[in-house]
PASEKOL-420947 format. One record per atom (N, C-alpha, C, O): y, z, x. Coordinates in steps of 0.05 Angstrom, whole numbers, plus 5000, padded with zeros to 4 digits. Each point is the difference from the previous one (the first is absolute). Example, Ala and Ser with C-alpha at 12.3 -4.5 7.8 and 13.67 -1.06 7.14 Angstrom:
<nodes>
488651565264;502450004982;502450005018;500050135021;502149734972;502450015016;502250144985;502250045010;
</nodes>
This chain:
<nodes>
521232498675;503249834987;499349944974;498149874991;504050284997;499049824966;500249724999;501149855016;497450114963;499149674996;502249865002;502250114996;497449665009;502249785001;498949764976;497849895000;504050074985;500249754971;500549715007;502049884991;496149995026;500649775007;499949794981;499049775004;502050314975;500749764974;503650074989;501649874987;498550445030;503850074995;500749935028;499050095020;503449714977;500649905031;503150254995;500950025023;500050074966;501850245000;498950265006;501650185004;495449874999;499350295012;501649955025;500949815014;499050504986;501350065031;498950235007;499950204984;498949795047;499050125022;501350155018;502149915008;496750355002;501850115019;497550045024;497750084994;503149865031;499050035026;501450005013;502449984996;495650045041;501750135013;499549815026;497949875003;504950145019;498649855015;501050175031;500950225006;498349555009;499650255027;501149825023;499149785003;503350345019;500649785020;498550065019;499750254999;498649615026;498449995010;501549885029;502449934998;496150065028;501149865010;497849785014;497650054997;503449695018;498149875002;497750155028;501050175014;496049744992;499750115012;500749815032;500750105021;499049714976;500449745022;503250055011;501150164986;500349765031;502149865007;499949744995;498349835006;505250114975;501950115013;499350204974;499149924979;501850425029;499650164970;501949994982;502350025009;497449964968;502249994979;499250244978;497950135005;503649934973;497250034980;501249784964;501749844992;496450285002;498549804974;499750264986;499650235007;500849664970;497350114966;498949774993;500749774995;497250365005;497849774982;498950164963;499050204990;502249525003;499750004972;497149954986;499949774991;498150355006;498649874978;497850184983;497750055007;503850024965;499550224986;498149754978;501049775001;496350254980;498649924985;501349844988;499049784994;503650265000;502249874980;501049725002;500649834983;499550185039;502649725009;500249844990;502349924995;494949924996;499249784984;500650024979;501049784995;499150324992;500950204967;503249884994;501049854983;500050295040;503349954998;501349815005;502549994999;495049725008;502249805016;499350005026;498349834997;501750195014;498950075035;497649885008;498450125015;501349644976;497849874996;499849905046;501850075015;495949774992;499149955021;502449715004;499749804988;502150235027;501849785009;503249994993;501949875009;497750394967;503050014975;501750045025;499750215013;502649554995;502750195013;502150184989;501249944980;499050235031;501450224995;501950045019;500149855020;502550444975;501949995011;499750295007;499850174982;500249915049;500450335005;503150114998;501649855011;499450344980;502749965002;499950345002;499150184986;502749805040;499950295011;502750094985;501849864992;498050415008;500350254979;501550225020;499250005023;502750184972;500050245005;497750215000;499250094978;499649985045;497850294996;498249724976;499150074978;500749675030;497349994984;500449575005;500749925022;498749904956;498649755002;500049974968;499550174982;501449485017;498649954965;498049775015;500749935022;496749944964;499049765005;501149984973;501150134983;498249695022;501149734967;498449784995;500949835015;496950054970;500049704996;502849825005;502450094999;496449575009;502049885014;501949994978;502550035001;496149934977;501349894968;501550204994;502049934987;497850265016;500750284991;502850064997;500949995022;500650054963;503650015004;500150235026;501149915020;497750354981;499450105009;500549985038;500850195013;498549534998;500649955022;500849855007;499849764995;501550375024;504149845001;499749875041;498250105014;503449744997;500049945031;500350265012;499150015022;501850164971;498950255017;498349995006;500050145020;497249744975;497550115007;498849905017;501149815011;496350274998;497849895019;498649764996;498750015022;500449754968;498749864987;496850085012;499950115022;498249854967;497250124995;498049844986;500449804985;496950365024;497249784972;499150225001;500450185016;498349804966;497150214995;497549865017;498849784996;501050335015;497550125018;497149924984;500249894978;496950155032;498149954994;498750245013;499849945024;499150344973;498050135020;497250054988;499650214987;498749655016;497350104977;499149934972;498850144983;502349585015;501649964969;500950174983;499250084978;503549965042;502250224975;503149975019;500050005025;502149974958;502649925007;500950285011;500150224989;500649715034;500750255027;503349875009;500749785005;500350424994;502649925010;501250185024;499850255002;501749565016;501050235028;503049935002;501049784997;499550335006;503650075007;500250175026;498750215003;503549665023;499649915022;504150235000;502449964996;495850245011;503550124999;501449925025;500450175017;500749504988;500849965009;502750084999;500950134980;501249775050;503050044994;501149924973;502350064994;496349814992;501549854968;499050324982;501250044979;497250115027;500650214988;502150245011;500250184983;501549885042;499850265011;502150114985;501450175011;499349734958;502150124994;498150194976;501450174989;496249825003;498150174981;500050335019;500150214985;499849825034;500250325014;496850104995;499650244995;498049535006;497849995016;499850195022;501750105016;495149934978;499650055037;496650134987;499350124980;499249765046;497950105001;498350294990;500550225009;498049744975;499850204982;500450164973;499050204990;503249595001;501150064976;497449924980;498049865004;502950304973;498649964964;502149904989;502150124996;497549665000;501949934967;498649984971;497550014997;503849974987;498350064972;501149744989;502449944998;495349914995;500649814998;500049844961;497850014988;504549884999;499149924972;499149744991;501349795002;496950214990;498549655002;501449954966;500050184984;501149515012;500849994973;498749625005;500449895022;498750004962;499649674993;502149905021;502350024991;497549885034;502049865016;500850095020;500349845019;500650494985;501050195006;499450225007;499050164984;501549925049;498750185012;502450135009;501549915017;498850354970;502650245009;498250265026;498350164995;503249785032;499150265006;502150185016;501949885009;497850434997;502350084997;498550165031;497749945006;503350195005;499050215016;499650274991;501650074983;496750095025;500250224983;499850175026;499649915022;501050434969;500450225016;497550115016;497850034990;503050025039;498050015018;496950174990;499850234991;498849635012;497850245000;497249865015;500249775008;497450364995;498149925015;498749854982;499949785011;498950184967;499849804988;501150034967;501450154987;497149645008;500549874964;497549874979;498349845009;501850224972;498049974986;500849864969;502150054987;496349815006;500449904974;497950184979;497649995003;503850194971;497950144987;498649874985;501249884981;495850095022;498249824978;498950084985;500350244998;498949694994;497750194975;497049924997;499049795008;500050404981;495950094996;500250044963;500950164984;497949645015;499050004971;503050154982;500350244996;501149574997;502650114988;500750185000;500750154982;499249895050;501850245001;501150025028;498649905017;504350234993;500249965032;498550135021;498750224998;501549605030;498250125006;501349955038;500949785008;498850385004;501049985028;497250005029;499150215009;500449674996;498250095027;501149985033;500349795012;500450484998;501049965027;496549925016;497850064991;502749835026;497849885018;500149915034;501549815004;497350275016;499949875023;499950325018;499850234991;500349675038;500350195017;502550135004;500350195015;501849694967;503050155006;499550354988;501650175008;496249914973;499550174985;498350185023;500250245001;498449625014;498450165017;502350175014;500550234994;501049635026;501750055012;501450254993;500750175016;499749834960;502650174987;498750244997;501650195001;496049894996;498150234994;498849964986;498350185000;500849574973;499650054981;497649845002;499949764998;497650445007;497949965009;498649994972;501350094980;495049775017;499349954978;499250344998;500050175018;499249864955;499250364997;502850115008;500150184983;501749825028;502050235000;501949984974;500749774994;500450484986;499850104981;504349885011;501249995021;499449944955;502749925000;501350004975;499349894980;503850335025;500750144979;502049694992;501149865016;498950114953;502349754993;502750214980;499450174983;502749775022;501550114992;502049924995;501649995019;499549914952;500649754984;503550144987;500450194984;501449655027;502750014991;500049624984;498449824999;505050244992;500649694990;500549855023;501350125017;498149654989;498749875010;499749975025;500449835018;498550424981;497850025034;498550174996;500450164982;498049845030;496550165011;499950015030;500549835017;498750444985;499150115023;498350205004;499850244993;498549495032;496049995006;500750295028;501649955017;497450264983;499450185022;497150104998;498850094981;500449875045;496750055004;500650325009;501850115011;494850024973;501050325006;498050115020;497849905002;503150375017;499650085018;500550354991;499450205013;501849764961;501350305013;498650334988;500650245001;496449544984;497850254996;497649985003;499049804990;499350365023;496749934983;499749954982;499349794991;501250414999;499450014975;500549734975;502149865001;495450104978;501549764984;500950184990;502150085010;497050054972;500750144981;503850084997;501849924985;497950305041;503149995006;502149755005;502450014999;495749765007;501749864995;501549874980;502449964995;494449974992;501349934958;501550244992;501249954980;499150265028;501150204980;503249805014;501449834990;498750275033;502549815015;500949784977;501850024984;496049705019;501549784991;500650024970;501549844988;497050414997;501249994965;502150135002;501849914986;498750325028;502550205008;502249805008;501950024985;498549785035;501349775001;500649864999;501649905016;497249944953;499149794988;498849795012;499249804988;500650235031;498749715013;498249814997;499349985024;499649884966;496549874990;499150135041;501150135018;495749694976;498950015022;498249725001;498349894985;502850055038;497649705000;499149935040;501350045021;496449874973;498149975031;501449795001;501249904981;498649985049;499249705019;496850054990;498650194994;501349435009;496150055006;500149775014;502149895005;495250005004;499349815026;499649704974;498850124983;501449735011;498449784987;499649745026;502249915005;496250015006;497549895013;503150045019;502249885001;496850325011;501150125031;503549844999;500849805012;500450364970;503349904992;500550274984;498550074982;504050095025;500550174990;502850034968;502449994995;495650044996;502549934970;500750234987;498450195001;503949824988;501750134985;500249994964;502049914989;496750165002;501049864971;501450134986;499550234993;502549645001;502650204979;498749864967;499149775000;500950374981;499749964982;501750074981;501350215000;499049564974;501949994982;501950274994;502449965003;496850334989;500450074986;502250115026;502350074994;497249935026;501350125034;502349774985;501850104986;498149755015;502049725004;501750044974;502449974999;496250094983;501450094968;502950085001;502149914993;496550445024;501550265001;503449875028;502450075005;496549835001;501649885020;502549794991;502450025007;496649834979;502049824974;498949685021;501549815004;495750225004;499749785011;497849724983;498550014981;502049865028;497949844965;499649765029;500949985023;496649844956;499549665019;501349895002;501149934979;500149965047;501749755006;502750165003;502149864999;498250415006;501650065016;499649995028;497750005010;504749995006;500150025031;500350355018;502050134996;496049955019;500650285012;499249935026;498349855010;503650345001;499450025033;499450325011;500150234992;499449675022;499250335016;501250035028;500549805014;500350554995;500550105013;498050105018;498950174987;500249815032;496950185021;500250165015;500149895022;500150364979;498650185028;497350134996;498449994980;501550175047;496650115000;500450184975;501850164998;496449794984;498250164985;503649974970;500550194985;500849605014;500749944973;500049695007;499749855019;501250134946;500949725001;501249984968;498849994979;504350015027;501149994984;501349754979;502349905003;495349994970;502049804997;501849954973;500150184984;500849655014;503650044993;500049614991;499249795011;502450294955;500949744986;502950025011;501850165001;497549455015;502649955008;502649964971;498749994979;503749995017;501549924985;500749675006;501649905015;496149954961;501249695002;502749884990;501449805004;498750354986;503749994980;501849965023;501049785005;499350425009;501949965024;499949825018;501949985016;496049874987;499349865022;500949694973;501549835007;497850174978;502149724981;496449944987;499349775003;499550334989;496549864987;499950234979;498050014985;
</nodes>
């Protein structure tokens, strides 16, 4: 993720929230919020906050912030491993949000206010980070293996506006023919790799840039075996 200026309370950050279900009865939905910049935005341990339901989302505001109102639920910022932590249980008080287990939300963080809106359906969401001042994103985990993106498997990358498609390649045994195909179809070539027993797929800045993606952007992925489609949701339509 892009660096956050701790001295600038007007800085704005984008993040991702995920609606999950509790593991023990009574089963209920909840959102856990713990980005590293919470304290910099005034959400320090013990601070009273209001969680206010919105259609397909919610707003969280410091008690003294004008965005807080009586329509919300009073909570307090907790502390986990010496870092501020917010948990919002989606009880009947939040039935109007239209959220369900598994939903992802785009979260806009400003000083004293967090605004979250439901994102389009996707298997996963990421925030594009940076590496050596360039945009960078890494996919990692067992889910890559499940989709056939195994270490050393050749992968083609097709880039369009706000869209990147990754496919595993098994159509030609001759690597030279494969390279000719990639060049003729204007595809890039990358390979998954193993990093300490974890499969990773690094997406460099030039591929992200060609798709109109940069550090700080939110991106989602649709997955099927042998194919990953990465896209940039339109946050303006969500009101963010």
